[in-house]
C-alpha positions in Angstrom: 0.0 -0.2 0.0 1.2 3.5 -1.0 2.1 6.0 2.0 -0.2 8.8 2.1 1.6 12.0 1.4 1.4 15.1 3.5 -1.5 17.5 3.5 -1.5 19.0 0.1 -3.4 22.2 1.5 -0.4 22.5 3.8 2.1 22.4 0.8 -0.3 25.0 -1.1 -0.4 27.4 1.8 3.4 26.9 2.4 4.3 27.9 -1.5 1.7 30.8 -1.4 3.6 32.2 1.7 7.1 31.7 0.2 5.8 33.4 -3.3 4.3 36.2 -1.4 7.6 37.1 0.3 9.8 36.4 -2.3 11.4 33.2 -1.1 10.4 30.6 -4.0 12.6 30.6 -7.1 10.9 31.8 -10.2 11.6 29.3 -12.6 12.2 30.5 -16.3 10.8 34.0 -16.0 11.9 37.1 -14.3 9.9 37.8 -11.0 9.1 41.6 -12.0 7.3 40.0 -15.0 5.4 37.6 -13.1 4.4 40.5 -10.7 3.1 42.6 -13.7 0.8 39.6 -14.7 -0.2 39.2 -11.4 -1.7 42.7 -11.1 -4.0 42.1 -13.9 -5.0 38.5 -12.9 -7.2 39.7 -10.2 -9.4 41.6 -12.5 -11.8 40.0 -14.3 -12.2 40.7 -18.2 -14.9 39.7 -20.6 -15.6 36.0 -20.8 -13.5 35.1 -24.0 -15.6 32.9 -26.6 -19.0 33.6 -24.5 -20.8 33.8 -27.8 -19.8 30.4 -28.8 -23.0 28.7 -30.0 -24.3 25.5 -27.9 -23.9 22.5 -29.6 -26.5 21.3 -32.1 -26.5 18.2 -34.7 -25.6 19.5 -38.0 -28.1 19.7 -40.7 -27.5 17.2 -43.7 -25.0 18.7 -46.2 -23.9 21.2 -43.7 -20.2 22.0 -44.2 -17.7 20.3 -41.7 -16.4 22.0 -38.8 -13.6 24.5 -38.7 -10.5 23.4 -37.4 -8.9 24.6 -34.3 -5.4 26.4 -34.8 -2.9 23.7 -34.1 -4.9 20.8 -33.4 -4.2 17.9 -35.6 -7.2 15.1 -34.9 -10.2 16.1 -37.0 -12.9 18.0 -35.3 -16.6 17.0 -36.2 -19.0 19.3 -35.4 -21.4 16.7 -33.6 -18.6 15.9 -31.2 -16.4 19.1 -30.8 -17.2 22.8 -30.2 -14.2 24.9 -31.1 -13.1 27.4 -28.7 -9.9 29.4 -30.0 -6.9 27.0 -29.9 -9.0 24.3 -27.9 -11.9 21.8 -28.6 -14.3 20.9 -26.2 -16.2 17.8 -26.2 -20.1 18.0 -26.5 -21.2 15.8 -23.9 -24.1 14.4 -25.7 -21.4 12.8 -27.9 -20.3 10.6 -24.8 -23.6 9.0 -24.5 -22.8 5.5 -26.0 -18.9 5.5 -25.6 -18.7 3.4 -22.3 -16.6 4.4 -19.1 -13.5 5.4 -21.2 -13.4 8.5 -23.6 -12.1 7.4 -27.0 -9.2 9.5 -28.2 -11.2 11.0 -31.3 -13.9 12.2 -28.6 -11.2 13.6 -25.9 -11.0 17.3 -25.3 -8.0 19.0 -26.3 -6.8 22.0 -24.2 -3.6 23.7 -26.0 -1.7 26.9 -24.7 0.1 27.2 -28.4 0.0 24.4 -31.1 0.3 20.6 -30.8 3.7 19.5 -31.7 4.7 16.6 -34.0 7.6 14.6 -32.2 9.4 11.6 -33.3 9.6 9.1 -30.3 12.6 7.9 -31.4 14.5 11.1 -31.3 12.7 12.0 -27.9 14.5 12.6 -24.7 13.6 13.1 -21.4 16.4 14.9 -19.5 16.1 14.9 -15.5 17.9 17.5 -13.6 18.5 20.0 -11.1 20.0 20.5 -7.6 17.7 17.9 -5.9 19.7 15.2 -7.5 22.5 13.4 -5.6 24.4 13.6 -9.2 24.7 15.0 -12.7 21.6 15.3 -15.1 20.1 11.8 -16.4 18.4 11.0 -19.8 15.9 8.8 -20.6 15.0 7.4 -24.2 11.5 6.5 -25.2 12.4 2.7 -25.3 14.3 2.8 -21.9 11.1 4.6 -20.3 9.1 1.9 -21.7 11.5 -0.8 -20.2 10.7 0.4 -16.6 7.9 -1.2 -14.8 4.4 -0.4 -16.7 1.5 0.7 -14.2 -2.2 1.6 -15.9 -4.7 3.9 -14.4 -7.9 4.9 -15.2 -8.0 8.7 -14.4 -10.0 11.9 -15.6 -8.1 14.9 -17.1 -10.4 18.1 -16.5 -9.3 21.7 -17.4 -9.5 23.8 -13.9 -11.7 26.2 -16.2 -14.3 23.4 -17.1 -17.9 24.9 -16.7 -16.4 28.5 -16.4 -19.1 29.8 -18.9 -21.8 29.2 -16.0 -20.5 31.9 -14.0 -21.8 34.5 -16.4 -25.0 32.7 -17.9 -26.3 31.3 -14.5 -24.7 33.6 -11.8 -24.3 37.1 -14.0 -20.6 37.2 -12.9 -18.0 38.3 -15.1 -15.0 36.1 -15.6 -11.9 35.7 -18.1 -10.9 32.7 -20.0 -12.2 30.4 -22.3 -15.9 29.8 -22.1 -16.0 26.0 -21.5 -19.3 24.3 -20.9 -18.8 21.0 -19.1 -16.9 19.0 -21.8 -13.4 20.0 -21.0 -12.9 16.4 -19.5 -12.0 13.1 -20.4 -11.5 9.8 -18.9 -9.1 7.6 -20.2 -6.8 4.2 -19.4 -3.2 5.5 -19.1 -0.2 3.3 -19.1 3.4 4.3 -18.4 6.1 4.5 -16.0 5.9 5.6 -12.4 7.5 8.8 -12.3 8.7 8.1 -8.6 10.5 5.1 -10.6 12.2 7.4 -13.0 13.2 10.5 -10.2 14.8 7.4 -8.0 16.7 6.2 -10.9 18.0 9.9 -11.7 19.2 9.7 -8.0 16.5 12.2 -6.3 18.2 13.5 -3.0 16.6 13.7 0.4 16.8 17.6 0.4 14.4 17.7 -3.0 11.4 19.7 -2.6 9.9 20.3 -5.8 9.6 18.5 -9.2 9.0 20.8 -12.4 7.9 18.9 -15.3 8.2 21.1 -18.6 6.4 20.5 -22.0 7.9 20.7 -25.7 5.3 22.7 -27.1 5.9 26.4 -28.1 6.6 29.0 -25.5 3.6 31.2 -24.4 3.8 34.8 -24.9 1.0 36.9 -22.9 0.6 40.7 -22.8 4.3 40.7 -24.7 5.9 38.9 -21.8 7.6 35.6 -22.8 6.4 32.9 -20.3 8.2 30.1 -21.6 7.2 26.7 -22.3 4.1 25.5 -20.1 5.6 23.9 -16.7 4.1 23.8 -13.0 5.8 22.2 -10.0 4.7 19.3 -8.2 5.4 18.6 -4.4 8.1 15.8 -4.0 5.4 14.0 -2.0 2.9 13.8 -5.0 5.5 13.1 -7.4 6.8 10.1 -5.5 2.9 9.0 -5.0 0.7 8.2 -8.0 1.9 10.1 -10.9 2.5 8.7 -14.1 4.8 9.4 -17.3 2.3 7.8 -19.6 3.1 6.7 -23.4 -0.3 4.9 -23.9 -4.0 6.1 -23.7 -6.6 3.3 -24.1 -4.4 0.5 -25.1 -2.6 2.6 -28.1 0.4 5.2 -28.1 -0.6 8.8 -27.1 -2.0 10.6 -30.2 -0.1 14.0 -30.8 -2.8 16.3 -29.3 -2.8 14.1 -26.1 0.9 14.3 -25.5 2.7 11.9 -27.6 5.2 10.6 -27.0 5.2 11.2 -23.4 3.0 13.3 -21.1 2.2 13.4 -17.3 -1.0 11.9 -15.6 -1.5 13.4 -12.1 -4.7 11.6 -10.8 -7.5 14.2 -9.5 -5.5 17.6 -9.8 -6.5 20.2 -12.0 -5.7 19.6 -16.1 -2.5 22.3 -16.1 -0.6 19.7 -13.7 -0.8 17.0 -16.5 2.0 18.4 -18.6 1.6 17.2 -22.4 4.9 16.2 -24.3 7.1 16.2 -21.4 10.7 16.8 -22.3 12.6 17.6 -19.2 12.0 17.6 -15.6 14.0 19.9 -12.8 14.2 18.4 -9.4 14.7 21.1 -7.0 16.0 21.7 -3.6 14.2 25.1 -3.5 10.8 25.8 -3.7 9.5 26.8 -7.3 6.9 28.6 -8.8 5.9 29.5 -12.4 3.2 31.5 -14.3 0.9 28.6 -13.9 0.8 28.5 -10.2 1.2 32.1 -9.5 -0.6 34.4 -12.3 -2.6 31.3 -13.5 -4.5 28.5 -11.7 -5.2 30.5 -8.6 -8.5 32.1 -7.3 -8.9 35.8 -6.9 -11.7 37.8 -5.9 -13.9 39.1 -3.4 -14.1 35.6 -1.7 -10.4 35.1 -1.2 -7.5 36.9 0.2 -6.0 40.1 -1.5 -3.0 38.0 -2.7 -5.2 35.3 -3.9 -5.6 31.7 -2.8 -3.0 29.0 -2.7 -2.0 27.5 -6.3 -5.0 25.0 -7.5 -4.1 21.4 -7.0 -7.3 19.2 -6.8 -10.2 19.1 -9.1 -13.9 20.0 -7.7 -17.3 18.1 -8.0 -19.6 18.1 -11.0 -22.1 16.7 -13.0 -23.3 16.5 -16.5 -26.4 15.1 -18.7 -25.3 13.0 -21.9 -28.2 15.5 -23.6 -27.8 18.0 -26.0 -28.7 21.8 -24.8 -32.3 22.6 -25.9 -32.9 19.0 -27.0 -36.5 18.1 -27.4 -38.6 15.5 -25.7 -42.1 14.0 -26.7 -44.7 14.5 -23.8 -45.8 11.5 -21.9 -43.1 9.2 -23.5 -40.8 7.5 -21.2 -37.2 8.7 -21.4 -33.8 7.5 -20.0 -31.7 10.2 -19.2 -28.0 9.5 -18.8 -25.1 11.5 -17.3 -21.7 11.3 -15.5 -20.6 12.7 -12.2 -17.0 13.2 -10.7 -15.0 14.5 -7.6 -11.3 15.3 -7.3 -11.9 14.8 -3.6 -13.3 11.4 -3.4 -15.2 8.8 -5.4 -18.8 9.9 -6.1 -21.3 8.5 -3.6 -24.9 9.5 -4.8 -26.3 11.3 -7.6 -29.8 13.1 -7.5 -31.7 14.5 -10.7 -34.6 16.8 -10.8 -36.7 17.3 -14.0 -38.7 20.1 -12.8 -35.9 22.7 -12.2 -35.2 21.7 -8.4 -38.8 21.4 -7.0 -38.1 17.5 -6.2 -35.0 15.4 -6.4 -34.7 11.7 -6.6 -31.7 9.3 -6.8 -30.1 8.1 -10.0 -28.8 4.9 -10.8 -25.3 4.4 -10.6 -23.7 2.4 -13.8 -20.3 1.9 -12.4 -18.7 1.3 -9.1 -17.4 4.8 -7.8 -13.3 5.0 -8.0 -11.2 7.8 -6.9 -9.8 9.8 -10.0 -12.5 8.7 -12.2 -16.3 9.6 -13.2 -19.5 7.5 -12.7 -22.1 7.0 -15.3 -25.6 7.1 -14.1 -29.2 7.1 -15.3 -32.7 8.1 -14.4 -36.1 7.6 -15.8 -38.4 10.5 -17.0 -41.8 10.8 -18.5 -42.0 14.5 -19.7 -45.5 16.1 -18.9 -46.9 19.0 -20.3 -45.3 20.7 -23.8 -43.0 23.8 -22.9 -39.5 24.2 -21.6 -38.2 22.3 -18.9 -35.0 22.4 -16.9 -33.1 19.4 -15.9 -30.6 19.2 -13.0 -28.1 16.8 -11.5 -26.2 17.0 -8.4 -23.5 14.6 -6.8 -22.1 13.9 -3.2 -18.9 12.5 -2.9 -17.7 10.2 0.0 -16.4 13.3 2.0 -20.0 14.3 2.3 -19.4 17.3 0.1 -22.7 17.9 -2.3 -22.7 20.5 -5.3 -23.8 23.8 -4.3 -26.6 25.8 -5.8 -24.2 28.6 -6.7 -20.3 28.7 -6.9 -18.0 31.1 -5.1 -17.0 33.6 -7.7 -13.5 34.1 -8.8 -12.1 36.6 -11.3 -10.5 33.7 -13.9 -13.5 31.4 -13.6 -11.9 28.4 -12.3 -13.5 25.3 -10.5 -17.1 26.0 -11.0 -18.8 23.5 -9.1 -22.5 24.5 -8.7 -25.4 22.5 -10.2 -25.9 23.4 -13.9 -29.4 24.3 -15.3 -29.9 22.0 -18.5 -32.5 23.3 -20.4 -34.7 21.3 -22.7 -38.1 21.4 -24.4 -40.8 19.1 -24.3 -43.2 19.2 -27.2 
């Protein structure tokens, strides 16, 4: 049995204090540039892409969906909604896919563009002052020769459901206007990050592990942020993190991290770095733009300096029904959906078909597990013709239940409230 790592909350608060007083090293970017960006992060701007249309099945003969810049795989409009450089999965397209999300239906979150990397030429460089010796390099074949582990886990963008701050709560936020489809669950196979770190000679004084992607450098407001990177505490890195090279039994597709990506179960998507090329092991605390300016909570409900960096995902539910779908009055329907939590396995799911007046238990179709979602179903006989509102709320094994409203933050992260799913009875 794995040992339980120290409190993640304690680590988060420690890093926040260290960053605030300048005691954490800014990896790859000048601290003054970070502070300039931080000044803007606490003020909400308009929600990017909020006007993106809701999913609707394309009419016969309709043109194919536009491609998102830099995404390799096809993006058919019945499966994806393109949002800038990203592609959101339309939840109705998951109805018959089973527990695992096929790669061709898995959402794509890109900061720049998908790189095309030759696995034979790929190298993983592990280096830093937290090692007991010099840098160590792994080839793709050497990584695959290590003991392999498979885990079923969801990957979810921290901004998933962000648009509902605006549409349900009338609160302004910034960022990509995801609905609920910036999530997917897969069976990942790869080497334990802990095995790689131990073979590289991680020392007793190591405190942070910083994986870095091989995609293009990110530029924001004229400031070069560098390649996507975000530190992990050593305790988490040595616990359940994978360097994955397979997804659902096949090599990773380009858009999902080929040849190797990180899988950090139950943590926000940004921790699951794609296209990993190097890992710094540090004996001093590290920060990057992705745990200082980004992926923290700012707003009236949080300290003036912002929250600690985000780690675990929150609690959500979604119907596998297209927004605005029509249902015939008086005919029995089987509503399906999925619920998930980064804190603990889902315990129960309740649904309401009358806007929240009455609630009843849904049938769980999977055995709830940590780090994965659970599918559920519920019968419904629609009443009189007209608009109807479907609601679903989950409770996990910690006793936490989805609230009626999410606590606002300016960048729209971790929306966890019950989502109003509007349909029509005809």
